[in-house]
C-alpha positions as CSV (number, residue, x, y, z in Angstrom):
1,X,165.7,-57.8,-143.1
2,X,167.8,-55.1,-143.0
3,X,171.5,-56.0,-140.9
4,X,172.0,-52.7,-140.1
5,X,171.0,-49.2,-139.8
6,X,172.8,-46.3,-140.7
7,X,172.9,-43.6,-138.5
8,X,173.9,-39.7,-139.8
9,X,172.4,-36.2,-138.3
10,X,173.1,-33.3,-140.8
11,X,173.8,-29.3,-140.4
12,X,174.0,-27.8,-143.2
13,X,176.0,-30.8,-144.2
14,X,176.5,-29.7,-147.6
15,X,179.4,-29.9,-148.6
16,X,180.4,-33.6,-146.4
17,X,177.2,-35.3,-146.6
18,X,177.0,-36.8,-150.6
19,X,181.1,-37.3,-150.2
20,X,180.0,-39.3,-147.0
21,X,177.1,-40.8,-149.0
22,X,179.8,-42.1,-152.1
23,X,182.0,-43.6,-149.4
24,X,179.4,-46.0,-148.1
25,X,178.1,-47.1,-151.8
26,X,181.8,-47.7,-152.6
27,X,182.7,-50.1,-150.1
28,X,179.6,-51.9,-148.8
29,X,180.9,-55.4,-148.4
30,X,176.9,-56.4,-148.1
31,X,174.4,-56.1,-150.7
32,X,172.8,-53.0,-150.3
33,X,169.5,-54.4,-149.4
34,X,170.8,-55.3,-146.3
35,X,171.9,-51.4,-145.4
36,X,169.1,-48.9,-144.3
37,X,170.3,-45.7,-144.1
38,X,168.7,-42.8,-141.8
39,X,169.7,-39.2,-142.4
40,X,168.2,-36.8,-139.8
41,X,168.6,-33.5,-140.2
42,X,168.3,-31.1,-137.5
43,X,167.2,-27.7,-139.0
44,X,169.4,-27.0,-141.7
45,X,168.8,-24.3,-143.7
46,X,167.4,-25.6,-146.7
47,X,166.9,-29.5,-146.4
48,X,164.9,-30.2,-149.4
49,X,167.4,-29.5,-152.1
50,X,169.7,-31.9,-150.1
51,X,167.4,-34.5,-149.2
52,X,166.5,-34.8,-153.7
53,X,169.9,-35.2,-153.9
54,X,170.5,-37.8,-151.5
55,X,167.3,-39.7,-152.9
56,X,168.3,-39.4,-156.9
57,X,172.3,-40.6,-154.8
58,X,171.0,-43.3,-152.7
59,X,167.4,-44.3,-154.2
60,X,164.0,-44.4,-152.9
61,X,164.5,-46.7,-150.1
62,X,166.4,-44.3,-148.4
63,X,165.0,-42.9,-145.0
64,X,164.8,-38.7,-144.3
65,X,163.5,-37.1,-141.3
66,X,163.5,-33.4,-140.7
67,X,163.6,-33.2,-137.3
68,X,161.0,-31.1,-135.5
69,X,164.1,-29.9,-133.5
70,X,167.4,-29.1,-133.1
71,X,168.0,-30.4,-130.3
72,X,171.4,-31.2,-131.2
73,X,174.2,-34.5,-131.7
74,X,172.8,-36.4,-129.5
75,X,169.3,-35.8,-130.1
76,X,169.0,-36.0,-134.0
77,X,171.1,-39.5,-133.6
78,X,168.3,-40.8,-130.9
79,X,165.4,-39.9,-133.4
80,X,167.4,-42.1,-135.9
81,X,168.0,-44.5,-134.1
82,X,164.2,-45.0,-133.0
83,X,163.0,-45.5,-136.5
84,X,165.6,-47.8,-136.9
85,X,164.9,-51.2,-138.3
86,X,168.2,-53.2,-138.2
87,X,169.7,-55.0,-135.3
88,X,172.8,-53.0,-135.0
89,X,173.6,-49.6,-135.3
90,X,175.9,-47.7,-137.4
91,X,177.3,-44.4,-136.3
92,X,178.6,-41.9,-138.5
93,X,179.6,-38.0,-139.0
94,X,178.8,-36.9,-142.3
95,X,182.5,-35.5,-142.4
96,X,183.6,-39.4,-142.2
97,X,184.6,-41.3,-145.2
98,X,185.1,-45.0,-145.9
99,X,187.8,-46.5,-147.5
100,X,187.7,-49.7,-147.6
101,X,185.2,-53.2,-147.6
102,X,183.4,-52.2,-144.0
103,X,180.4,-54.3,-143.2
104,X,180.6,-58.1,-143.2
105,X,183.3,-58.0,-140.8
106,X,181.9,-56.1,-137.7
107,X,178.0,-57.5,-138.7
108,X,179.4,-61.3,-138.9
109,X,181.0,-60.5,-135.3
110,X,177.7,-59.3,-134.0
111,X,175.9,-62.4,-135.1
112,X,178.4,-64.5,-133.7
113,X,178.7,-62.8,-130.4
114,X,175.2,-62.6,-128.7
115,X,176.7,-60.4,-126.1
116,X,178.8,-58.2,-128.0
117,X,178.2,-55.1,-127.5
118,X,180.2,-52.0,-129.3
119,X,182.5,-52.4,-132.2
120,X,185.3,-49.6,-133.0
121,X,187.8,-49.1,-135.6
122,X,190.9,-47.1,-136.7
123,X,190.3,-43.3,-137.3
124,X,192.3,-41.9,-140.3
125,X,193.4,-38.5,-140.5
126,X,194.6,-39.0,-144.5
127,X,194.3,-42.9,-146.4
128,X,198.1,-43.2,-144.8
129,X,198.2,-41.3,-141.8
130,X,196.9,-42.8,-138.4
131,X,194.9,-40.6,-136.3
132,X,195.3,-40.8,-132.4
133,X,191.7,-39.6,-131.8
134,X,190.1,-43.5,-132.3
135,X,190.0,-44.0,-128.8
136,X,190.8,-42.2,-125.6
137,X,190.9,-43.5,-121.7
138,X,187.9,-42.4,-119.5
139,X,188.0,-38.9,-117.0
140,X,187.2,-40.9,-114.0
141,X,191.0,-42.3,-114.6
142,X,193.6,-40.4,-112.6
143,X,194.2,-37.7,-115.5
144,X,198.4,-38.3,-115.0
145,X,197.4,-41.6,-116.2
146,X,195.3,-41.1,-118.8
147,X,196.9,-38.7,-120.6
148,X,199.9,-41.0,-120.5
149,X,198.1,-44.5,-121.2
150,X,196.3,-42.8,-123.7
151,X,198.9,-41.7,-125.8
152,X,200.6,-44.8,-125.2
153,X,197.9,-46.9,-126.5
154,X,196.4,-44.6,-129.3
155,X,199.7,-45.1,-130.9
156,X,200.7,-48.9,-130.3
157,X,196.4,-49.7,-131.5
158,X,196.3,-51.6,-127.9
159,X,192.2,-51.3,-126.5
160,X,191.5,-51.9,-123.4
161,X,187.8,-52.4,-123.1
162,X,187.5,-51.4,-119.4
163,X,188.7,-48.4,-119.0
164,X,188.4,-46.5,-123.4
165,X,185.9,-45.6,-124.6
166,X,185.6,-45.3,-129.1
167,X,185.3,-41.5,-130.5
168,X,181.8,-40.8,-131.1
169,X,182.2,-40.0,-135.1
170,X,181.8,-43.6,-136.7
171,X,181.1,-46.9,-134.1
172,X,179.0,-50.0,-134.8
173,X,176.5,-50.5,-131.7
174,X,173.7,-53.1,-130.6
175,X,170.6,-51.3,-130.9
176,X,168.7,-53.2,-128.3
177,X,171.4,-53.2,-125.7
178,X,172.2,-49.1,-126.4
179,X,168.4,-48.5,-126.2
180,X,168.2,-50.6,-122.5
181,X,170.4,-47.4,-121.3
182,X,168.3,-44.8,-122.6
183,X,170.3,-43.9,-125.7
184,X,172.3,-40.3,-125.9
185,X,171.6,-38.3,-122.6
186,X,169.6,-35.4,-124.5
187,X,170.7,-32.9,-122.1
188,X,174.5,-32.8,-124.1
189,X,173.7,-31.1,-127.2
190,X,177.5,-32.0,-128.3
191,X,181.0,-33.1,-127.7
192,X,182.1,-35.9,-124.6
193,X,178.9,-38.0,-124.8
194,X,181.0,-41.3,-125.6
195,X,182.9,-41.6,-122.0
196,X,179.1,-41.7,-120.9
197,X,178.0,-43.6,-123.4
198,X,180.9,-46.4,-122.3
199,X,179.5,-45.9,-118.9
200,X,176.3,-47.0,-119.0
201,X,176.7,-50.0,-121.3
202,X,179.8,-51.5,-119.3
203,X,177.6,-51.3,-116.0
204,X,175.5,-52.8,-117.5
205,X,176.6,-55.9,-119.7
206,X,180.1,-56.0,-119.6
207,X,183.3,-55.0,-121.2
208,X,181.9,-57.0,-124.1
209,X,183.9,-54.0,-126.5
210,X,186.2,-54.7,-130.0
211,X,188.1,-52.2,-131.3
212,X,189.5,-53.5,-135.1
213,X,192.6,-52.1,-136.2
214,X,192.6,-53.3,-139.1
215,X,189.8,-52.0,-140.6
216,X,189.7,-48.0,-141.1
217,X,187.5,-44.7,-141.8
218,X,188.3,-41.3,-143.0
219,X,187.4,-38.7,-140.2
220,X,190.4,-35.5,-140.3
221,X,190.4,-33.2,-137.1
222,X,193.8,-32.4,-137.5
223,X,192.4,-29.2,-139.6
224,X,190.2,-27.8,-136.3
225,X,191.7,-25.4,-134.5
226,X,190.8,-26.6,-130.5
227,X,190.2,-23.4,-128.2
228,X,189.6,-22.7,-124.9
229,X,186.4,-22.2,-125.2
230,X,186.0,-25.9,-126.5
231,X,188.0,-27.5,-123.8
232,X,185.3,-26.2,-121.6
233,X,182.7,-27.5,-123.0
234,X,184.3,-30.8,-122.6
235,X,184.6,-29.9,-118.6
236,X,181.3,-29.6,-118.4
237,X,179.8,-31.8,-120.0
238,X,182.1,-34.2,-117.5
239,X,181.4,-32.0,-114.7
240,X,177.5,-32.9,-115.6
241,X,178.6,-36.6,-115.9
242,X,180.3,-37.5,-113.7
243,X,177.6,-35.9,-111.1
244,X,174.9,-38.2,-112.1
245,X,177.3,-40.8,-111.5
246,X,177.8,-39.3,-107.3
247,X,181.6,-37.5,-108.7
248,X,182.7,-34.9,-107.0
249,X,183.1,-31.3,-108.8
250,X,186.5,-31.2,-107.3
251,X,187.8,-34.3,-107.7
252,X,186.7,-33.9,-112.4
253,X,188.9,-30.4,-112.3
254,X,191.4,-32.4,-110.5
255,X,191.3,-35.0,-113.1
256,X,191.8,-31.5,-115.2
257,X,194.3,-30.1,-114.1
258,X,196.6,-33.8,-114.0
259,X,195.9,-33.5,-117.1
260,X,196.5,-30.4,-118.3
261,X,199.7,-30.4,-116.4
262,X,200.9,-33.5,-118.5
263,X,200.3,-31.5,-121.5
264,X,202.1,-28.5,-120.4
265,X,205.3,-30.6,-119.3
266,X,204.9,-32.1,-123.1
267,X,205.0,-28.8,-124.7
268,X,207.4,-27.1,-122.6
269,X,209.6,-29.9,-123.4
270,X,208.8,-29.6,-127.5
271,X,209.3,-25.7,-126.8
272,X,212.4,-25.9,-125.8
273,X,212.9,-28.1,-129.2
274,X,211.1,-25.5,-131.7
275,X,208.8,-28.2,-132.1
276,X,205.8,-27.2,-130.4
277,X,202.8,-24.7,-132.0
278,X,202.6,-21.4,-130.2
279,X,199.1,-21.5,-130.8
280,X,198.3,-24.9,-129.0
281,X,200.5,-23.3,-125.7
282,X,199.0,-20.7,-125.5
283,X,195.1,-22.8,-125.8
284,X,196.9,-24.7,-122.8
285,X,197.7,-22.2,-120.7
286,X,194.8,-20.1,-120.9
287,X,192.5,-23.2,-120.3
288,X,194.3,-24.0,-116.5
289,X,194.2,-20.5,-115.7
290,X,190.6,-21.5,-116.1
291,X,190.2,-24.5,-114.3
292,X,192.2,-22.8,-111.7
293,X,189.6,-19.9,-111.4
294,X,186.5,-23.1,-111.6
295,X,188.8,-24.9,-109.0
296,X,188.7,-21.8,-106.4
297,X,185.1,-21.3,-106.9
298,X,184.0,-24.9,-106.0
299,X,186.3,-25.3,-103.4
300,X,184.8,-21.8,-101.7
301,X,181.3,-23.6,-102.2
302,X,182.5,-26.7,-100.5
C-alpha cells in the first residue's frame, strides 16, 4: 500500500513540472514504491509530450490523467484525490520545489496521531530566504487584528491552529477527513480556497493541524505582480465562502477595508522613509476605491 499520494495539477506547466518532479525524486526519504505520483492535466495545449517525458522521468507507475475539462485548481485536485490510493495526500503546485528530506516525518506524524488532519511546512522564497506566506489568519477575524497577527506570527513561526490556515501551494492532508468534508469547493476556479478548507475541516474534526517550521519547500512568490483584479478575485471568493457560513457581505467588506487600512498605514510610513514600492502603493489605494464602491452598493441593497 502507498503511504502518500502526491497530487499535482498542471496547465501548460512544462517550464515547472519537470524540476518539481526531480525535487521529489531527489528528496524522497521513503522508498519510491511508497509514493504514488498523480499528475492531473487541466486541458493543456499539448499534454502528450509532457506526459511522455514525465513517464520517462518517474517510471511507468506514474498516474497521468487528462482532465475532461479545465474546471480550475480545486476541481483538478479533486480528480486526483479521488484516484489516489494512499491514506495521506500531498497537494503540490507544479512550481514548488522540495529542498530537503521531506516525507518521513509528516507521514510518521499522521501514523502516530490518528486525529491529525493537516500538516503544513515553511515556505521559502529562496533556499535561504523565508517567505511570509506559509500561513495566514482567517478573513472571518477582525481585519486589523488579522493583518497584525499574520505579520507577527509568520515572522516568528507561531502557528495558531484555531485561527490560521496553510498556503494551498504545498500541504499534507488526511484523505478520509478531506473526503468527509467534500474536498475542494469546485465553485471556486482558482485562489482563495484555503480558508474555507480549514474552516470545514476544523468544524468537523477539531483543530488538529500541525505546522513544521523545520521542514521547508521552495515556492518563489516575490516576483509576482499582485494587481487590483487579483485582490478582487480573492474578495469575491471570500464573499462566496462567507455567504455559505451565514455572514453578510457588508461584514466581509468591512474586514477587507480594515485590512486595507492597516496595509495603507504601513505603506504611508514606508513611503516617508523612502522604502515603499510605488506600484504596490497605487494598488492598495486602487483596491480601497473598489472596496468603498462595493460597500456602498451592498449598503444600498440592504
